[in-house]
C-alpha positions as CSV (number, residue, x, y, z in Angstrom):
1,M,68.8,69.9,93.3
2,F,69.1,73.6,93.8
3,V,72.5,75.2,93.2
4,S,73.6,78.7,94.4
5,F,76.9,80.3,93.5
6,L,78.1,82.9,96.0
7,I,80.7,85.4,94.6
8,I,82.8,86.9,97.3
9,A,84.7,90.1,96.6
10,H,86.8,92.3,98.8
11,A,89.8,94.7,98.8
12,P,91.1,96.7,101.7
13,Y,91.0,100.5,101.6
14,L,93.7,101.2,99.0
15,R,92.5,104.5,97.7
16,R,95.5,106.8,97.1
17,A,97.8,104.2,98.6
18,G,100.2,104.7,95.6
19,R,100.1,102.8,92.3
20,Q,102.8,100.3,93.3
21,H,102.4,96.7,94.1
22,T,101.9,97.4,97.8
23,G,99.6,100.3,97.0
24,E,96.6,100.3,94.6
25,E,97.9,97.4,92.4
26,P,95.9,94.7,94.1
27,L,92.7,96.7,93.8
28,H,93.3,97.3,90.1
29,E,94.1,93.7,89.5
30,L,90.8,92.7,91.1
31,I,88.9,95.1,88.9
32,A,90.6,94.2,85.7
33,R,90.9,90.4,86.1
34,G,88.1,89.6,88.5
35,L,85.2,92.1,88.5
36,I,85.1,93.3,84.9
37,P,85.1,89.7,83.5
38,L,82.4,88.7,86.0
39,L,80.2,91.6,85.1
40,D,80.8,90.9,81.4
41,L,79.7,87.3,81.6
42,L,76.6,88.1,83.7
43,S,75.6,90.8,81.4
44,D,76.2,88.6,78.3
45,L,74.2,85.8,79.8
46,Q,71.4,88.2,80.7
47,T,71.1,89.2,77.1
48,T,70.7,85.6,76.1
49,G,67.6,85.3,78.2
50,L,69.1,82.7,80.6
51,Q,68.8,85.1,83.6
52,P,71.5,83.3,85.7
53,R,70.8,84.0,89.4
54,V,73.9,84.4,91.6
55,A,74.5,85.8,95.0
56,A,77.3,88.3,95.5
57,A,78.9,89.3,98.8
58,C,80.9,92.5,97.9
59,S,82.4,94.1,100.9
60,P,81.1,97.6,101.6
61,L,84.7,98.8,101.6
62,L,85.1,97.5,98.0
63,I,81.9,99.0,96.8
64,E,82.9,102.3,98.3
65,Q,86.1,102.3,96.2
66,L,84.5,101.1,93.0
67,A,82.2,104.2,93.0
68,D,85.1,106.6,93.9
69,P,86.2,108.9,91.0
70,V,89.8,108.8,92.3
71,V,89.9,105.0,92.1
72,Q,88.3,105.1,88.7
73,K,90.9,107.6,87.4
74,H,93.8,105.7,88.8
75,F,92.5,102.5,87.3
76,L,92.5,104.1,83.8
77,L,96.1,105.3,84.3
78,W,97.1,101.8,85.4
79,M,95.4,100.2,82.4
80,D,97.2,102.7,80.1
81,E,100.5,101.7,81.5
82,R,99.7,98.0,81.2
83,L,98.7,98.5,77.5
84,A,101.9,100.3,76.9
85,R,103.9,97.5,78.4
86,R,102.1,94.9,76.3
87,S,102.7,96.9,73.1
88,D,106.4,97.1,74.0
89,D,106.5,93.3,74.6
90,M,104.9,92.7,71.2
91,R,107.3,94.8,69.3
92,R,110.3,93.2,71.2
93,F,109.1,89.7,70.4
94,E,108.5,90.5,66.8
95,S,112.0,91.9,66.5
96,E,113.4,88.7,68.0
97,D,111.2,86.6,65.7
98,N,109.6,85.0,68.8
99,R,106.3,83.8,67.4
100,H,104.8,82.4,70.5
101,G,105.8,85.5,72.5
102,S,104.3,87.7,69.8
103,Y,101.1,85.6,69.9
104,L,100.8,85.9,73.6
105,A,101.6,89.6,73.7
106,H,98.9,90.2,71.1
107,F,96.4,88.1,73.0
108,Y,97.0,90.1,76.2
109,L,96.9,93.4,74.3
110,E,93.5,92.6,73.0
111,W,92.3,91.2,76.3
112,N,93.2,94.4,78.1
113,R,91.7,96.6,75.4
114,Q,88.4,94.7,75.8
115,A,88.5,95.1,79.6
116,L,89.2,98.8,79.1
117,R,86.3,99.2,76.7
118,S,83.9,97.4,79.1
119,F,85.1,99.7,81.9
120,T,84.7,103.0,80.0
121,N,81.9,102.3,77.4
122,R,79.8,99.5,78.9
123,Y,79.9,100.5,82.5
124,N,80.8,104.2,82.3
125,R,83.7,103.6,84.7
126,N,81.3,102.8,87.6
127,L,81.2,99.1,88.4
128,A,79.2,99.7,91.6
129,Q,76.4,101.2,89.5
130,R,76.4,98.2,87.1
131,L,76.2,95.9,90.1
132,R,73.2,97.8,91.3
133,E,71.6,97.5,87.9
134,L,72.1,93.7,87.9
135,V,70.6,93.6,91.4
136,A,67.5,95.5,90.1
137,A,67.3,93.0,87.2
138,R,67.3,90.1,89.7
139,V,70.5,88.7,88.2
140,I,72.4,89.3,91.5
141,E,71.2,88.9,95.0
142,P,73.3,91.1,97.2
143,L,74.7,90.0,100.6
144,T,76.1,92.5,103.1
145,G,79.0,92.1,105.4
146,A,81.0,93.9,108.1
147,A,81.5,97.5,106.9
148,T,85.3,97.3,106.7
149,H,85.5,93.5,106.4
150,A,86.5,93.2,110.1
151,Y,86.9,89.7,111.6
152,L,84.0,90.0,114.1
153,P,84.8,87.2,116.6
154,L,88.1,88.9,117.7
155,L,86.8,92.4,118.1
156,G,86.9,93.4,121.8
157,R,83.6,95.3,122.2
158,D,80.0,94.4,121.2
159,E,79.6,98.0,120.2
160,S,82.3,97.4,117.5
161,V,80.5,94.3,116.2
162,R,77.2,96.3,116.1
163,A,78.8,99.2,114.4
164,Q,80.4,97.0,111.7
165,I,77.2,95.2,111.0
166,E,74.8,98.2,111.1
167,Q,77.1,100.3,108.9
168,G,77.6,97.4,106.5
169,V,73.8,96.9,106.1
170,L,73.2,100.6,105.7
171,H,75.9,101.0,103.0
172,T,74.8,97.9,101.0
173,T,71.2,99.0,101.1
174,R,72.1,102.5,99.8
175,T,74.5,101.4,97.1
176,L,73.2,98.0,95.8
177,G,69.8,97.3,97.4
178,R,68.4,95.9,100.5
179,P,70.4,92.7,101.4
180,E,68.6,89.6,102.7
181,G,71.8,87.8,103.7
182,M,75.2,88.5,105.3
183,W,78.6,87.1,104.6
184,L,81.0,87.1,107.6
185,P,84.7,87.5,106.8
186,G,86.4,84.2,107.2
187,G,83.0,82.7,108.1
188,G,83.9,83.9,111.6
189,W,81.2,83.3,114.3
190,R,80.8,83.5,118.0
191,P,77.8,83.6,120.2
192,G,76.2,87.1,120.4
193,I,76.8,88.0,116.8
194,D,73.4,86.6,115.9
195,L,71.7,89.3,118.1
196,A,73.3,92.1,116.2
197,I,72.5,90.6,112.9
198,S,68.9,89.9,113.8
199,D,68.4,93.5,114.9
200,V,69.2,94.8,111.4
201,G,66.6,92.6,109.7
202,V,68.9,90.3,107.8
203,R,67.2,86.9,107.1
204,Y,70.1,84.6,106.7
205,V,73.9,84.4,107.4
206,V,76.5,82.3,105.6
207,V,78.8,80.6,108.2
208,D,81.6,78.1,108.1
209,P,80.6,74.5,108.6
210,S,82.7,74.4,111.7
211,S,80.0,76.6,113.4
212,L,77.3,74.0,112.9
213,P,76.7,71.4,115.6
214,P,78.0,67.9,114.6
215,D,74.5,66.3,114.8
216,V,73.0,68.8,112.3
217,G,72.2,67.4,108.8
218,P,72.8,69.1,105.5
219,G,70.9,72.2,104.5
220,P,70.0,75.6,106.1
221,I,69.0,75.7,109.8
222,M,67.2,78.3,111.9
223,I,69.3,79.7,114.7
224,E,67.8,78.8,118.1
225,G,65.9,81.8,119.5
226,R,66.3,83.9,116.4
227,R,64.4,84.6,113.2
228,L,67.7,84.0,111.3
229,A,68.7,81.2,109.1
230,A,72.3,79.9,108.8
231,I,73.7,78.3,105.6
232,A,77.1,76.6,105.3
233,P,78.9,76.3,101.9
234,D,79.5,72.9,100.4
235,E,83.2,72.5,101.2
236,D,83.8,69.4,99.1
237,L,82.5,71.2,95.9
238,A,84.5,74.3,96.7
239,H,87.7,72.4,97.4
240,H,87.4,70.7,94.1
241,I,87.5,74.1,92.4
242,W,90.3,75.9,94.2
243,T,92.6,73.3,95.9
244,P,95.7,73.2,93.7
245,E,96.4,69.5,94.5
246,L,92.8,68.3,93.9
247,G,91.0,71.1,92.1
248,Y,91.0,72.7,88.6
249,V,93.4,75.6,89.4
250,G,96.3,73.2,89.4
251,D,95.9,72.0,85.9
252,P,99.3,72.2,84.0
253,L,97.7,74.0,81.0
254,Y,96.6,77.0,83.1
255,R,98.5,80.2,83.3
256,D,101.0,80.2,86.2
257,P,99.8,82.8,88.7
258,S,103.4,83.2,90.0
259,D,104.6,84.4,86.6
260,P,103.9,88.2,86.5
261,G,104.2,88.3,82.7
262,G,101.8,85.5,82.1
263,Y,104.0,83.7,79.6
264,Q,104.3,80.4,81.4
265,A,101.8,77.7,82.1
266,I,101.9,75.8,85.4
267,G,103.5,72.9,83.7
268,L,104.1,69.4,85.1
269,S,107.7,69.6,86.4
270,A,109.2,72.5,84.5
271,P,107.6,75.8,83.3
272,Q,105.8,75.3,80.0
273,P,104.9,78.1,77.5
274,Y,101.4,79.3,78.1
275,D,98.8,79.0,75.4
276,P,95.4,80.6,76.1
277,Y,93.6,78.7,73.4
278,H,94.3,75.3,75.0
279,A,93.9,76.7,78.5
280,L,90.4,78.2,77.8
281,R,89.3,75.0,76.2
282,R,90.4,73.1,79.3
283,A,88.4,75.6,81.4
284,Q,85.3,74.6,79.4
285,E,86.1,70.9,79.9
286,H,86.4,71.5,83.6
287,A,83.0,73.3,83.6
288,S,81.4,70.3,82.0
289,H,83.1,68.0,84.6
290,F,81.9,70.2,87.5
291,V,78.3,70.2,86.3
292,S,78.4,66.4,85.9
293,M,79.5,66.3,89.6
294,L,76.6,68.5,90.6
295,V,74.2,66.2,88.7
296,A,75.7,63.1,90.4
297,E,75.4,64.9,93.8
298,S,71.8,65.7,93.1
299,A,71.1,62.0,92.7
300,R,72.5,61.3,96.2
301,R,70.6,64.1,97.9
302,A,67.1,64.6,99.0
303,P,64.8,66.4,96.6
304,G,64.9,70.2,97.2
305,D,68.4,70.2,98.8
306,L,70.6,73.3,98.3
307,A,74.3,73.2,97.3
308,L,75.9,76.6,98.1
309,V,79.2,77.0,96.2
310,P,81.4,80.0,97.3
311,L,83.7,81.5,94.6
312,D,86.3,84.2,95.7
313,A,86.7,86.9,93.0
314,A,90.4,87.0,94.1
315,L,90.6,83.5,92.7
316,I,88.2,83.6,89.8
317,G,90.1,85.7,87.2
318,T,92.8,87.2,89.5
319,T,94.7,84.0,90.4
320,W,92.9,81.7,88.1
321,F,93.0,83.6,84.8
322,E,90.7,81.2,83.0
323,G,88.2,81.2,85.9
324,P,85.6,83.5,84.2
325,T,85.5,81.2,81.2
326,W,84.9,78.3,83.5
327,L,82.2,80.2,85.4
328,Q,80.3,81.3,82.3
329,A,80.2,77.7,81.0
330,V,79.1,76.4,84.4
331,L,76.3,78.9,84.7
332,T,75.1,78.2,81.2
333,L,75.1,74.4,81.7
334,C,73.4,74.7,85.1
335,A,70.7,77.0,83.7
336,T,69.8,74.5,81.0
337,H,70.1,71.2,82.8
338,P,66.8,69.6,83.9
339,A,68.3,68.1,87.1
340,L,69.6,71.4,88.4
341,S,68.0,74.7,89.3
342,L,70.0,77.8,89.7
343,T,68.8,79.9,92.7
344,T,70.1,82.3,95.4
345,P,70.0,81.6,99.2
346,G,67.3,84.2,99.8
347,E,65.1,82.9,96.9
348,Y,65.6,79.3,98.2
349,L,64.6,80.2,101.8
350,R,61.4,81.9,100.6
351,A,60.4,78.6,99.0
352,Q,62.0,76.1,101.4
353,R,61.7,76.8,105.1
354,P,64.6,75.2,107.1
355,R,63.5,72.0,108.8
356,Q,66.2,72.1,111.5
357,R,66.8,74.5,114.5
358,A,70.0,74.7,116.5
359,S,72.5,77.0,118.2
360,L,75.7,77.8,116.4
361,Q,79.1,77.4,118.0
362,A,82.2,79.5,117.6
363,G,84.0,78.7,114.4
364,S,85.7,80.0,111.2
365,W,87.9,79.0,108.4
366,G,90.8,78.7,110.9
367,A,88.9,76.5,113.3
368,G,90.3,73.2,112.0
369,G,93.9,74.3,111.9
370,H,96.1,77.4,111.6
371,D,94.0,80.6,112.4
372,P,94.9,83.2,109.7
373,W,93.8,86.1,112.0
374,Q,95.4,85.3,115.3
375,G,98.9,84.3,116.3
376,P,102.0,85.7,118.0
377,E,102.6,88.0,115.1
378,S,99.3,89.7,115.5
379,E,99.2,90.0,119.3
380,E,100.4,93.7,119.2
381,Y,97.7,94.4,116.6
382,W,94.8,93.0,118.7
383,R,96.0,94.7,121.9
384,A,96.1,98.1,120.1
385,I,92.6,97.5,118.5
386,H,91.0,96.5,121.8
387,A,92.5,99.5,123.6
388,A,91.2,101.9,120.8
389,E,87.8,100.3,121.0
390,E,87.6,101.0,124.7
391,R,88.5,104.6,124.1
392,M,86.0,105.0,121.3
393,V,83.2,103.6,123.5
394,Q,84.2,105.8,126.4
395,I,84.4,109.0,124.3
396,A,81.0,108.2,122.7
397,T,79.6,107.9,126.2
398,D,81.3,111.0,127.5
399,L,80.4,113.3,124.6
400,P,76.9,112.3,123.3
401,S,76.0,115.7,122.1
402,A,79.1,116.8,120.2
403,E,78.4,119.4,117.4
404,A,80.1,121.0,114.4
405,D,83.8,120.4,114.3
406,H,83.8,118.3,117.4
407,E,81.3,116.0,115.9
408,R,83.3,115.9,112.6
409,A,86.4,114.9,114.6
410,L,84.6,112.1,116.4
411,N,82.9,110.8,113.2
412,Q,86.4,110.7,111.6
413,A,87.8,109.0,114.6
414,A,85.2,106.2,114.3
415,R,86.1,105.9,110.6
416,E,89.8,105.5,111.3
417,L,89.1,102.9,114.0
418,M,86.9,100.9,111.6
419,L,89.6,101.0,108.9
420,A,92.1,99.8,111.4
421,Q,89.8,96.9,112.2
422,T,89.9,95.6,108.5
423,S,90.7,91.9,108.7
424,D,93.4,92.1,106.0
425,W,95.9,93.6,108.5
426,P,96.0,90.8,111.1
427,E,95.8,88.2,108.3
428,A,98.8,89.7,106.6
429,L,100.7,89.9,109.9
430,V,100.2,86.2,110.6
431,A,101.0,85.2,107.0
432,T,104.1,87.3,106.5
433,G,105.6,87.4,110.0
434,A,104.6,90.9,111.0
435,A,105.8,92.6,107.8
436,A,106.7,96.3,108.4
437,E,104.5,97.7,105.7
438,Q,101.4,95.9,107.0
439,R,102.0,97.2,110.5
440,E,102.3,100.7,109.1
441,R,98.9,100.5,107.5
442,W,96.9,99.8,110.7
443,Q,99.1,101.9,112.9
444,I,98.6,104.9,110.7
445,Y,94.8,104.6,111.2
446,L,95.2,104.2,114.9
447,D,97.6,107.2,115.1
448,R,95.0,109.3,113.3
449,F,92.4,107.9,115.7
450,D,94.4,109.1,118.7
451,Q,94.8,112.6,117.2
452,L,91.1,113.0,116.5
453,T,89.9,111.8,119.9
454,A,92.4,114.2,121.5
455,L,91.0,117.1,119.4
456,A,87.4,116.1,120.2
457,R,88.2,116.6,124.0
458,Q,89.5,120.1,123.4
459,E,87.3,122.9,124.3
460,R,88.1,124.7,121.0
461,I,89.0,123.5,117.6
462,S,91.7,125.7,116.0
463,P,92.0,126.5,112.3
464,A,95.0,124.1,112.1
465,D,92.9,121.4,113.8
466,R,90.1,122.0,111.3
467,F,92.5,121.7,108.4
468,L,93.7,118.3,109.8
469,I,90.1,117.1,110.0
470,D,89.6,118.2,106.4
471,Q,92.7,116.3,105.3
472,L,91.7,113.1,107.0
473,E,88.2,113.2,105.7
474,E,89.6,113.4,102.2
475,L,92.3,110.7,102.8
476,D,90.1,108.2,104.7
477,G,86.7,109.1,103.6
478,P,84.5,105.9,103.2
479,F,81.0,105.8,104.7
480,A,80.2,109.5,104.6
481,N,77.2,109.0,106.8
482,L,79.0,107.3,109.7
483,N,78.1,108.8,113.1
484,Y,80.3,108.2,116.1
485,R,77.3,107.6,118.3
486,I,77.0,104.1,116.8
487,F,79.7,103.2,119.4
488,A,77.7,104.4,122.4
489,P,76.6,101.5,124.7
């Protein structure tokens, strides 16, 4: 049986959002506990000669931030603060004669030092460049996605869908390499998206199983009327990894993700002291168990079948601290097992043409229950987004030949709109009951959008207006080559 692991990584645009928990902290956590361990294990396995092949769907918005010198500098400051806190913890525990606390503080101190050495010495602060090198070495197959990780089915204009897809492909191609596949945020699909994807030359798209017709068997399919394949992840295998009640992440020996200090294990009924030695050994045991499940699954499936296993970087390492140890063991065991063959979706499709053809139906992760992107809490958000989309399409139609500062204003307006379309905002609104800080983020982008479109309709751009454009280009500056005309009908 062929097995493909798909690493999914994304962070909203947090550059210069402030180094507090609601600012850049989630991005730094993802880098330190998710991405650096992932790159370390892939680089280490590469040196052994195993050449583990994995697919990676890193959102263009994340890649943009990883290559940003401001983000890199702030990450170093954040790591220095974390190392200082761990050193203080160790001294305090030693003065209290707390042996287990001292042991854990020393473990975390060395763990963070190693992460910092990898970031500065091994990867020269630029994780995006290291990802590109692994793509060139055929260790990673890159997938693209919506430019700002927008949830495409709920966007109001086809021009927005096209802009998100085209800009996403362009950015992934320039930063990592030409993508063969596309990952849709939330697996979200609706009819019409396939046309925009086909137009940019992508060969396959990963969709949620809810988008497949019920009479379709396992394996990739060709989408009716398109030269585009669709692949659905294996939900049963994925759930066994990340579901707390059934999967590995709920093991009582693992570090409790709700404990910010990391000194407690999940425990059985009451918090237990965390011991990384036993937890990391359990991760290796779980890796052996998972591979045995894959071998058993291969005996039940037809020869040549593909099992696609999605792994969210926000889980592997960030929430599940022991996840990278588990993944390294799984990849090693899969690469050396005679019944399993590690591959990537693109590599598989070049050797195994899909035997089925069907039309996809609307679907996403939320199709079978609570939709994490749409609810009463997010109604105001979607009304504002749809109204801004209409204005963007209208002004791109009215001013097709803008030049100089007028063109800069319109390009920045398109950038602000796309940042407001990031799917993290409606998801957080639904999950937290319209938290004020989440509303502020998308509303700030839309307020700036309104300012810029008003400037673009003025006959003359004043020096003060030009200064505002300069400021916004610096604050909200991803996708430097974005052109507003992409929103023209």
